[in-house]
C-alpha positions in Angstrom: -0.2 0.0 -0.1 2.7 2.3 0.7 4.8 1.8 -2.6 1.4 3.6 -4.0 0.9 6.2 -0.8 -2.2 7.9 -0.4 -4.2 5.8 -1.6 -7.9 8.2 -2.1 -9.8 4.9 -1.6 -8.6 3.8 1.7 -9.3 8.3 3.3 -6.2 7.7 5.2 -7.2 4.2 7.4 -6.3 1.1 6.0 -6.5 -1.8 8.2 -5.6 -5.6 6.5 -8.0 -8.3 6.7 -6.6 -10.6 8.0 -3.5 -9.7 11.1 -4.1 -6.9 13.5 -3.1 -4.9 11.1 -4.0 -1.3 11.2 -2.4 2.0 8.4 -4.0 5.5 9.7 -2.2 9.0 8.3 -3.2 13.2 8.6 -1.7 15.1 5.9 0.0 17.7 7.8 0.2 20.4 4.6 2.6 23.5 6.8 4.9 21.3 6.8 4.4 18.7 3.1 4.2 15.5 5.6 2.4 13.1 6.6 2.0 11.8 10.3 1.3 7.9 10.1 0.2 5.9 13.1 1.2 1.8 13.5 -1.4 0.6 15.1 -1.0 -3.8 15.8 -3.1 -4.9 18.7 -1.6 -2.4 21.5 1.3 -0.8 20.3 1.0 2.5 18.3 4.2 3.2 16.2 4.0 6.8 14.5 6.3 8.7 12.4 6.2 11.9 10.1 7.0 11.6 6.8 7.4 13.9 3.1 5.2 11.2 0.0 8.3 10.9 -1.6 10.1 9.1 1.4 6.8 7.2 2.3 6.7 6.3 -1.4 10.3 4.8 -1.6 10.2 2.8 1.6 7.0 0.8 0.8 8.6 0.0 -2.8 11.6 -0.8 -0.6 9.7 -3.2 1.8 8.0 -4.9 -1.1 11.2 -6.0 -2.4 11.9 -7.1 1.2 8.8 -9.3 2.4 9.7 -10.6 -2.0 13.0 -12.1 -0.9 12.4 -13.1 2.6 13.0 -16.4 3.5 9.0 -18.5 4.2 8.6 -20.3 7.6 6.1 -23.0 8.3 
């Protein structure tokens, strides 16, 4: 999802149907960036980054995901 950020259809909220992961975001226009909250059960991680940085991170994360070993 991050490699195409922000996707208008999610309207600032994304939830993975199989996992406990939620992502909420707001546009911080004053700083030309986004504030994201990654929520996993009782853990909330907040980051602030520019759109281009989030897209780059999304591509890197997807690449790592596909190259990681499968654990069963």
